[in-house]
N, C-alpha and C positions, 0 to 999 in steps of 0.2 A: 565418562561422558561429560561434555560441556554443560554447565548449568547456569551460565550467564548468557544473555541474549541482547544484542544491540541491533536495532533496525532504524534505518533512515529513509526519508523521502528526499528528493531533490529540494533545494530551497527555491521557492517560487519568486518570479520576477514581478514586482509590484508596479507594473506600468498600467495596470487596470485591475478590475476585480477578477477573482478566480472563476473558472468555468468547470464544467463537469469532468473534464479530463484531469484537472488537479484533484478533484474529489475522488476520482478513480484510484490514483496512486496512493493517496493518503489513507483511504479506506482499506486498501489491501494491507498496508503497513499496520494499521490499527487492529485489523482482524487477526493477523498473524501474531502480533504482540500479545493480544488478549489470550489467544490459544496457548502461547508459551507460558504465560502466567498460570493458566489452568494446569499445565504440565509440570509445574514446579520450578520454572526458571526465574531467576532474578533478571528483570528486564529494564531496558532504557530505550525510549522511543524519541527520536529527534526529527523535528521539522523546522521550517523557518522561511526567511525571505532574503533574497539576493538583491541588494539595494543600490549597487553602484552601476556605473556605465553610461555610455553616451545617450542611450535611449531614455533613461530616467532623467538625465540632465535636460534633454530636449522637451520631454513631457512636462517637467516641472516649469520650464520657461513658458510653454504654451499656456499653462494655468496660472502664470504670474506668481509662482511660489518658489521658494528655495527647495532644492532637492530633498532635504531631510523632512521638511514640513509636508511635502507632497507624499513621500512614502509613508510617513507616520499615519496619515489619514487612510491610506489603502490597507496597511497592515492591520488596522482595527477591523476592517471588513474580513480579512483573512481569519482572524481569531474568532470573529462572530460566526463564520461558516463552520469552522472546526467545532465550535461549541454546539451549534445546531445539529451537526452530523455525529455528535458524540465521539469525537476523536480525542482519545485520552493520551496525549503526548506528555513526555516528561520535561522537554525543554523546547522552547521556540527561540531559535537563534536568528539574530539579524546581523548582516554583515557590516552594519554601522555600529555594532556593539564595540566598545573600546577594547575589551579583551581579545576579540576576534581580530581587530585591526593590528594590534601588537603582535599576535601570533603570526599573521600573514606576513608582516614585515620581517619577522625573525626567520620564517621559512625561506623567504626570498633571499635574505642575506646569507643564510646557510648554503643554499644552492649556488649562489654567486661565488662564495668562497671556495666551493668544491669545483668550480668551473663547469658546472652543469647548466648554468645560465650565462649567456654572453651577449654583448652588445653588437647589433648588426643593423642592416636595413632589410625591410620586408615589403614585398609587393604581392598583391593577390586580389581575387574577387571576394568582396566582403559584403555580407548582409547585415545591415544595421539592425533591422527588426529582430533577427535571430541571434545577433552578436556572434557571428560565425564566419570564418573563412570557408569558402566553398571549394569542393573538388569538382572535376569535370562532370561527374555523375549527378551532381546537385544543381547543375545549371540548365535552364530551359531557354531555348531560342537565343543563346548568347546574351541574355539580358536579365532573366528572372531566376530567383531561387525556386527550385521545383516544389519545395514544401509550402512556403508561405505565399508564393506567387508575387512577392515584392521585387522591385528592381534592386540589384546589387550595385555597389560602387567599386571602382578600382582604387584600392588602398595602397599607399606607398609612404612610408615614413621610417625614421629611426625606431628600432624596437629591440628590447632584450628578448632573446630566444632561449627556449628550453631545449636541451640536447636530446630530444626524443630519439633521433636516429641512432644514438649510442646504445639503445636498449632493444634492438631488434631481436637478438637471441633470447633475451629475457622474456620478451613478449611472445615470441614463438613458443617457448616452453610453457608459458602461462596459459596460452590458448590451446595447448594440448590437454588441459585439465577441464573440469566442469565449472571453472570459475565464472563463466558467463552463460546465462540461459536466456532464451531458448537456443537451440542448436543453429537455427537459420541466422540468428543475429551474429553468432560466433563466426560463421562462414563469411558473412558480409564484411565483418571487420578484417578478417584475414585476407580476403580477396581484394578489398578496396584500399586497405591501408598497410597492414603489416607485411604481407607478401608483395606488395607493390613498393613504390619508392616511399619509404617512411621518412616524412619530413619533420624538421624541428618546428617547434610551436612558438608563435609570437605571444609573449606574455606581458607586454606593457604597451601603453598608449601615451602619445603626447598631444593629441588633437582635442582632448577634453580634460577637465580637471576633477570631475566627480568620481573619485576613486581613492584608493589607498596609495599614498606616495611612496616611491622607492627611497629608503633612507639614504642610500649612497648616491642617488641621482634624482632629486625631488621633482624635476620637470616631467619625469615619467610616472604614470600611475599604473599600479599592478592590475592587469587585465582580469576579466571576469573568471577565467578558468582556474587560475591559481587562487584568486580571492574566494570564489564560490566553493571549489572542491575542498579547500582547507577547513571549511566549516565542520566537516564530519569529525575532525580531531580537535579543532579549537574548542568546540562545544564540550568536549570531554576534559578540557584542561591542559591540552598539549602546549608546552612552553608558556603556560600562564599559571593562574593561582589555584587550579583544582586538579593537581596531578593524580589524586587518589581515584577520581572518576575515570581518568584515562587508564590507570592501572587495572581497574575493574572491568572496563568494557572495551578496551582495545588490546587485551592480553590474549595469550594463546588459549586461555580457558573460556573465552567468549566466542559464541557463534555470532558472526557479523553478517547481516543481510542488508544490502542496499538496493532499494526498489526505485526504478527510473522508467521514464518513457523512452521509447526506442529512438527518438530523434536526438537524444543526448548520450547514446550508447558509446560513441567514439570517445567522448571526453571522460566518461567514467570507466571504460574498460581498457583504454590505452593510456591516456595522460595521467589519470589518477594513480594507477599502479606505478607508473614511472616516478611520480612525485614521492609516493610512499617508499619505493625502493631506494630512491636518492636520499631519503631521510633515515634509512635503515629501520623502517617500521614494517610490521606485518601487513598483509593484504586482507581485504574482506574475504569471507568464505564464499560469498555468492553475490554477483550482480544479477538481479532479476530485471530484465528489460521487457516490459510489457508493450503490447501493441497500442494502436490509436483507437479512439472512439470516432467512428465515421459518421458523417452526415452527407448523404447523397454521394458517397464514394470519395469525399474529400475529408482530410483530417479536420477535426473540430478545433478551431483556433480563433482567437480574437482578430488576427490578421485577415481571415476570410469572412468575418462577420457572420459566422454560423454557429455560435456557441449556445449552449443551454446553461442557464443559471441554476446551479444546484439548490440555492435557497428557494427559488420558485417551486422546484419539484418537492422539496421538503414541506413547504407551506401548503401545497396542494394535496399531497398524499401523506407522507410521513418520513421521518429520518430512517426508520427501520426498512421501509419499502425500498428506499434508494440504496441503502447499504446492501440489501439482499440482491437487488438487480446488478449492482456493480460486482459483487462477490461471486454471483452464480452465473450471470448471463454475459459477463465480459472476461472469459478465460485469458490468462496472460500470454499464451503462446501465439495468439493471432489477433488481428484487428477485430473490433466489435462494433455493433450499431446500437444507437439509442434513439428510439422514437416513442411517442406516447402509446402507440398501438402495441409495440413490443413490451413496453413496461407494464401496461395493464394486463396483457395476456399472461405474462410471467407471474405477476402478483396473484391474479385470480386462480390460475392453475396450481401454483405451488404453495402459496400461503393460505388463501381462502379455501380452496376445494380440497387440498391435501392436508396440510398441517392443522389449520384452524378447524376444519370439519372433523378431523379425527379426534382432536382434544374435546371439542364440543359434544359430539355424540357419545364418546366414552364416559366423560364426566357426568353427562345427563343420565346415562344408564346406571352408573354407580350410585347416584343420588336416588334414582327411581327404584332400583331393585334392592339396594342395601342401605338406604337412608344416608348415603354419603360416606359410610364407613366400610372399607374393604376388609373382608375376613382374611386372616393370615393363612395362606395355603401354599403348598409346594407347586411350583409352576414349571419346573425344569424339564418336564416331559411334554410341555406344550410345543407344537411345531414351530411357532415363531419366536420361541425363547432364544434359541441360539443365533437367530438372525440379528437380534439386538447386540449380542456379544461380537458377532462378526462385523457389524456396522461400526462399533467403537474402534475395532482394530483397523478397518479399512480407512476410516476417517482420520485416525492418527497417522497412518502411513502416508496418506495424501497430504495432510497438513505439514508433516515433517519435510515433505518435498516442496512446500509452499504452493501446492496445487489446491487452492481454495475451492474453485469451481467443482473439481472432482470430489472433494471431501463433502461438499454440500449435496452433491448428487447421490452419494451413498446414503445420506440421511433422508433425503426425499424418497428414495426407494424403500427405505424402512417404513415410512409413512404410507406409501402405496400398498405395501404388503399387509400392513395392519388394517387399512380400509378394506382390502380384498378379503382378509380373514373375517372381518365382521360380516360381510355379505355372505360368505360361505358358511360360517358357524350359525348365524342368525340368533344372537343372544336373546332376542325377544321370544323366540320359540322355546328356548331353554327355560325361560321364566314361565311360559304358558304350560309347559310340561312338568313344572316343578322340579327341574334338574338343577337345583341351586348350587350343589357342590361343583358341578361342571361350569355353571355360570360364574361362580366365584373365581375359578381358575382362568377362565377366558378374560374376565375383566382385569384380573391381576396382571396377566401377561401383557395385555394391551396397555395398562397403566405403566408398567415398567418400561416398555418400549417408548411410550410417550415421554417419560422423564428423560430417557436417553436422547430422544429427538430434541427436547427443549435444551438440555445441557450442551449438546453438540452445536446447536444453532446459537447459543448464547453469545459467542464473540461477534456474531453478525446482527442478531435481533436484540440489541442491548436494552431498548426501552420495553420491548414486549416480554422479555424473559421472566421478570418477576410476576407479570400478569398471568403468564401461562402456568408458572409454578403454583401460584395462588389457586388457580382454577383446579389443579390436580392435587392440592393439599400438601405440597412439599416446600420446605424452607430452603432457600438457596444455600444457606450455610451447611446444609445436610449432605449436599451432593458434590462428588468429585469422581475422577475416573475409578478409584478403588471402590467407593460405595456403590457406584453404578453396577460394576461387575459383580459385586457381592450382594446386591439388593439390600444393603444394610442401612438405608435411610428410613426415617420415620415418615409415616403417611398420616396426616391429620384429616379430620372430617371434611368432606367436600361439600361446599354450599354455593359456590360461585357459578353462575350460568352466563357470564358475559360473553358476547360474540367478540372473538379476538381479532379476526381479520375479515372485516366486512368486504364483500365483493364490490369492486369498483364498476 
């Protein structure tokens, strides 16, 4: 079994501050990476910023700044957001990093020598805002890009082209596997591109200068999709000064997951494999293409001026509450919605009423009936004992498939079962009737299931985890999947009565 794990987000475009859609992708990567660490993997988590291109050049000019100074200021805000959201990345790559620039030039030169890149002329409908040539399916009223609603231009100039058309059979075979998820995204790529007329890709520009120059022809700058896509291997040391990291995390012994938004699926599922195949490198195990966060049925984007600032959400509520909503309420296989009403409803129902209430009422009963010290009793015959074991197994099964929402759902169901068990057993009546042995078993099995809930939610609720464990008298260093299944962790005296998730 593979025991290295490499996860990437797209590198985000610093034409303005990030919105909640960017937080969505990055939180998913962070949660999965934290889970893999829990499961014993050596991990590497990459994110970063994509800093070249015509749009950046124009934005910098509007602000009377040179492009590098302009992006420097915005990248600071990126890192501030990731810090507030408790994103624990290993490397933040910038496409203005010298090592990346050198790697991209070497990749371009390699493909040029192999005749997989050639000089030609290119004409097409081009969206400056999205840095993308448009297909007929992406054009609205012969004037607008259907996604961002901005006007496109007719672009025609000399350009180096990547011979994508040469790889039709390779891509057809690749798309017969589970390389890309979800299934509907795979069908879209096959129907619109691979099984259609598979065109070569324009990979240089001469109409702006803010980019990486082609060594062999410096008036051309290397266009975003070779520049940006190469970050996933340049960050690991490919063709530069850190080959050991590349050997560790782009080897066949590594599970490689790349998480993207669906609007860039074509570039990651078609052009990126073509580049890797051309370089004789392995492919990712999985491209996970999640849906959009919608606002009134439109994609949330800066272009439409309908974005939600995740920093505002964190400041108003908390980092954990946003991480929970993203992870649970925005499943990757479909578009999701974010409104204050939906956010508050999810928080109150799942964290305050379910998990928080369960921890609070159980710890209060342990303090009240046993002075905070649980007697050590056998609980394996209690009816909800096995549900705890089953929850661990179903959680791991879903997380191994990168289905975070489903894994959280299994944990929340355990919480619901425990709250239901309390109402049915009525521990307060056991105390009144002096049935202390039975009461001890009831509170022990509830406590064990609570520890399971806390541990399984720890990749999501990273700030609340220690507070929850403290309330139930367990040290975080005591628990892992093995000690949970064996109930072999130490329980300290319970004294804390803090309300963990106050209703909004």
